[in-house]
N, C-alpha and C positions, 0 to 999 in steps of 0.2 A: 432450569429452563430460562432461556434468554428473553428479555423484554424487547419490545419494539420501541424505537425512539425516532424522533425527527432528525433526519440527517443534517439539516441546516435550518436555522431560523429564517433563511431567505427562500425556503422551498418547503412544500408539504410532503416530501418523499419520506416514507416510513421504512426503516431498515432495522435489522437486529443490532444489538449493541456490541457485537463483535462481527467483523467481516472476515470471511475465509479467503485468504490469498491462494492463488492457484498456480503460482510459478512452477511448482514441482510436479505438476500433472501433465502428462503428454506422452512422448515416445522416448524411452531411455536412450541416451546417447545423442539426442538431437537438441541443439541449442546450447547456450552458455551454461545452463544448469543441468546438462544431460547426465552427469555422473551421479546425480541423486534424484532423478525423475522417476515418478511412479506411473505405470501404465494404467489403462482404464480399469482393469480388473482389480488392481491394487488400490486404486482411488475410490472405487464404488462403495466399499464399507464406510469410508470417511464421509462421503456425501449422504449416505443413509443415516449415519449418526448425526450429521449436521442438521438434517431435517428434524430428527427426534429431539434435538437439543434446542431447537428454535432458531437456528441460523437461517436467515433469509437473504443475507447480503453476501455477494461473491465478487471478488476482484480479479480481473484477468488483464491480459495485454497481448497484442498481436505478436510481439517479439518473443514471448515465452514459448520456448521450443520451436521458434520460427513458425508459429501457427498451430503447432500440435496441441498446445494447451487449450486453445479455443475449441478445437475439435472434440477433445475429451470432455471438457467442461460443458459444452453445449449438449452433448449426448447424454451425460449423466443428469444434468438439470432437467432435461425433458423426460427422462426415465422416472425420476423420483419426485419432481414437483410439477404442479400445474403452473402455467405461465404467469398467472397473477399471484403466485405464492412466493416468488423470488425477485430480487433486485440484482441486476448484473451490470457491472462496470467492465469496459475494456478500454485499452489505451492505444494511442497512435503517436508516432514520431520517430521511434528508434529504427535503425536499419533492418530491413527485411531482405536485403540482398546487396550486392556490391555496387549497383548503380545509384547515382544521386537521386534518380526519380523514385527510388524504393525506400526513401526515408525522409524525415523532415516534416515540416508543417506548411508546405505549399498547398495551394488549392488542389492541384492535381493529385498529390499524394494523399491528402486527407480524404477526398471523395473516393478515390480508388481503394484506399486501405479500409475504409469503413465498409464498403460493399464486400470486400474480400473477407473481412472479419465476420460479417453477418452470414456469408455463405458457409464459412467454417463452423460457426456456431449453430447453424440451422435455424436461425431466428429471423424475424422480420425487423426487430429493433433491439437495441440495448437500452437499458434504463438510464445509463450515464456513460458519456464518452469523456475520457480524461486525456488531456495532452500530457504526454509523459515527461516533458520538460518544456522550458520556454522556447519559442521559435528561434532564438539566437544562441541556443545552448547545446545543439547537437553537433558533436565534433565532425568536422569534414563537410558540413552542410552550408549552403548559402544562407545568409541571414534574411529569411523571408520577411517582408514587411508585415508588421503585426496586423495591419488592417486586412491584408489578404487572408491571413490565418483566421481572424475573428469572423470575417464575413462568410468564409467557407464553413466554419463550425456552425454559424447561425443557420446556414442552408441545410446542414445535416439535421439540425433540430426541426426546422420547419418542414422538412421532407418526411419526418417521422422515423428516420433511421436511429435517432437517439432522442431521449426525452429531456435530459439534463446534461450540463457540461461541468466538468471538474478539471482541476489542474494539479500538477505535482511539482516537487522541488524546484524552487527558483528563489531569487532574491525578493524580498517583500516589495521593493520599489518596482520590480518588473511586474509582479502580480497586480499591484495597484494601477500601473500603467495600462495593463490589459483590461482591467475592469472599467477604467475611466473611458477608454476608447470604445469599448462595447456599449457603455451607457450613452455616450455622446452620439453614437450611430444607431441607437435603438436595436442593437444586436443582443443575442442571448448572452447573459452574464454567466460567470462560474459560480456554482453554489457550494463547492467544497474544495479543500486543499489537502492533498495527500502528501504530507511532508515527512521529513526524516526527524524523528523525535523519540527519545527513550531516556532512560535514567543516565546513560553515559554520554549522550549527545543531546544537549539542551540549548544549543545556540538559537534555535527557533523561538525561544522565549523572549528574545531581545526585540524583534521587529515583526516577524510573520504572525506569530500567535496574537499579539496585541492588535495588529491590523485586522485579522480575521474576526476577533472578538468584537471589535468596533463596528464591523460591517456585516455581521451575521453570517459568516462563512464557517461551515462545519469542518472539523479536522478529523481525518482518518489516517493516522500516522502509519508509515511503513517501517519495517525493521523494529517493531516494539521490543523485541528481545535481543537486539543488537547481534543478529545473526548467530545466536547461540551463546554469546558471552554471558548474558544474564540468566541463562538456564543452567550454566555449569558445564556446557558441552565442551568448552575449551580447558576446563579444569585448571584455571589460573594462569594460562599461558597460551599464546597463539600456536605454540608447538605441542600443546597437550590435547589436540582434538580427539574426541571420543566417538564421533559419528561419521557416516559417509561424507556428509557435507563438510564438516569441519576438518576432515583429513584430506579432502580432495582439492580441486582447483579453486573452489570457492573460498578457501582460506586466504588467497591473495586479495580477493575483493574485501574480505573482512578486515585484513590488515590495512587496506587503503582507506577504509572508513573510520576505523577506531584506532586513534593515535594517542589518546590521553594517558598521561602518566598514572592516573588513579583509576583507570577503567576496571581493572580486576579487583582493586580495593572496594570499589562501589559494588561490584558483583558479589563480593564476599559479604558485604553488609546486607545485600538483598537475600542471600542465603541464610544469614543470621536471623533476620526478621522472619523469613519463611519457616525456619526450624521452630521458632518460638510460637508461631501461629499454626503449626502443623499443616503447612501447605507447601507446595513446591516454590522454588525461586521464580519460576515463570509466572505463576499465579500472582505473586507479589508485584513483579515488574508490570504486569498488565493492569492490576488493580490500581497501582500508582498512576498510570496513564489515564485510566478511566475516572480518576478523581479530579482530573484537571478540567476546568471550564472549557467548553467548545470542542473537547474531544468526544466525538459521538460514537466512533466505531473503529478501534485499532484494527489494522489488517494483520491477522495472525497466519502463520504458516505451520502446517502439521504434516507429518508423514505416517502417523499411526492414529488409530481411533482413540487410544488411551490418552494421547497428547491433547486431542480435542476435548475429550471429557474433562481433563484436568483444567484446561484454560477456561472452560465455561464457568468454573468456580470463581474466577476473578470478578465476575459481574456481581456476585453477592458478598464479596469480601470488602469490608469498609475499613480502610487503614485510618488510624488516628492521626491527628496533626503531629503528634510526637514521632510516630512511625515515619511519616513523610519527611519531617525535619531531619531525622537520622539518616534516611536514605539519600537525602539531597546534600548533606553537609560537606561531603568530600569533593563535590564537583568544582572544577577549576575552569576558567575561560579557555576555550579552544579556538583554533582557526576555523572560521566558517568554511566548510568543505567546498562550498560553491565558489569561494575565492581562490581555491587551489585547482579548480577544474570542475568536472561534473559530478555532483554528489550521487 
């Protein structure tokens, strides 16, 4: 059974120590992850097991399934939980259509997108609204002044449509800039950072994580299992996919994110430690993340009940310092993916 933890030292919000990501719930065939999406009936047992396991924190985004994920997630949460039993995050900024007015972090798009998200979710508010990227990092979009974005986000909170704000992958200096401008104008600050962090991509340890630690910002890393590399789904090579996701179009996204020469060597060490501890590689990878200061709730993705049951074990697995040293020893500096484009 998962414990409840404080999402961030800068806020009193309580969440489960694992967050269930919902990218793969919606309408099969719809959206960029459509070839491995589960419909509502396939997703329902996962949500039922989530409640039984103590999961209270759920992460969504309007772009997942182009709104379909929010529809499914909202319905299932209301079927299975009381409103005060769960914490729900959704995100805004990614393109929801071909028009420039349908993406980005302009005042217009933020206010319209949040209203549409709430309608799809069937809720009066979300607990946290996350900007999916920095206002200047959405390809093809105008560079919205950050003051416009921050003031609009503040209005979303003050109107009651969201209770807290979070941010996702950006340079540490950009995040610091946003926080400073929000503070200077007495606007709502961000309480969490959903960043890209796992055993084979650790560039966040250089600047973003120290910044968040210094300023009391909770971390909820995405892709904690490196899109299946750390579970063994790719069986030692990007050409060795063994799941619908790793064999489909998502393989290209995985290849764009994971370019390290030692990626699969590190994954092999993860499997080695897992075999010694009699758990799965996925459990070891998540336990490693959970051992890191400021990481409060890694965002996990599952497609079967058994996967969720497995990952919950990570919360009770305490890796030794020697285990962590062994897992980390092969890592070599990588290009920060944000410097190559959008992570």
